[in-house]
C-alpha positions as CSV (number, residue, x, y, z in Angstrom):
1,M,91.1,96.5,62.2
2,D,87.3,94.4,63.0
3,T,85.7,95.9,66.0
4,E,82.9,94.1,65.8
5,G,82.4,92.5,69.3
6,M,85.0,94.4,71.4
7,V,83.5,96.5,74.4
8,A,84.5,99.7,75.6
9,V,86.1,99.7,79.4
10,P,86.0,102.5,81.6
11,R,89.8,103.8,82.0
12,R,89.2,103.8,86.0
13,A,88.1,100.0,85.5
14,V,91.1,99.3,84.1
15,V,93.2,101.1,86.6
16,R,91.4,99.2,89.7
17,W,92.0,95.8,87.5
18,R,95.6,96.4,87.6
19,A,96.1,97.7,91.2
20,A,94.0,94.6,92.0
21,M,96.3,92.1,89.8
22,A,99.6,93.9,91.6
23,L,98.2,93.3,94.9
24,L,97.4,89.5,94.4
25,S,100.8,89.0,92.7
26,L,102.6,90.9,95.7
27,G,100.6,88.6,98.3
28,L,101.2,85.8,96.4
29,G,104.8,86.4,96.2
30,T,105.5,87.5,99.7
31,S,103.5,83.9,100.9
32,V,105.8,82.0,98.6
33,A,108.7,83.6,100.2
34,G,107.4,82.9,103.4
35,L,106.9,79.2,102.8
36,G,110.3,79.1,101.3
37,W,111.5,80.5,104.4
38,D,109.4,78.3,106.8
39,F,111.1,75.2,104.9
40,V,114.4,76.0,105.5
41,V,114.0,76.7,109.1
42,H,112.0,73.4,109.7
43,E,113.5,71.0,107.2
44,I,116.9,72.6,106.5
45,L,118.3,74.4,109.7
46,H,115.9,71.8,112.2
47,E,114.9,74.6,114.5
48,V,112.0,74.0,116.3
49,Q,110.9,77.3,117.0
50,E,107.0,76.1,116.1
51,S,104.7,79.1,117.1
52,I,102.2,81.0,115.2
53,Y,103.9,84.1,115.7
54,A,107.1,83.0,113.9
55,P,108.7,85.3,111.5
56,P,108.3,82.9,108.7
57,H,104.7,82.2,109.7
58,M,103.8,86.0,110.1
59,T,105.1,86.5,106.4
60,I,102.9,83.9,105.1
61,F,99.9,85.5,106.9
62,A,100.8,88.6,105.5
63,G,101.0,87.6,102.1
64,I,97.4,85.8,102.3
65,G,96.2,89.0,103.8
66,V,97.5,91.1,100.8
67,A,96.2,88.8,98.2
68,G,93.0,89.3,100.0
69,L,92.7,92.6,99.7
70,G,93.7,92.4,96.1
71,F,90.8,90.2,95.8
72,L,88.3,92.6,97.1
73,V,89.7,95.3,95.1
74,A,89.2,93.1,92.2
75,L,85.8,92.0,93.3
76,F,84.3,95.4,94.3
77,G,86.7,98.1,92.7
78,T,85.8,97.0,89.0
79,R,82.3,97.5,90.1
80,L,82.1,100.9,91.3
81,G,80.8,103.4,89.2
82,V,79.8,100.9,86.4
83,T,76.1,101.1,85.7
84,A,74.0,99.1,83.1
85,S,72.9,100.8,80.0
86,P,69.3,100.9,79.6
87,A,67.6,98.5,77.1
């Protein structure tokens, strides 16, 4: 196997990256489920419960929050403990 151009990555960075991707995926899935639920409530059932605190809306916002947390973990978590090597 040719290892030219390969970079060694600390295991902790890989674990943090996987956690970030899991949070992003969970947040995206939750938001998509909330959007589907909101579509059913408004377009199929024709319920006019238009409130920011309606359960489908809260599901969408929770998913956005979880995805945002995953983004922050990806942004800062993979940078922790990584130091530049001396030139």
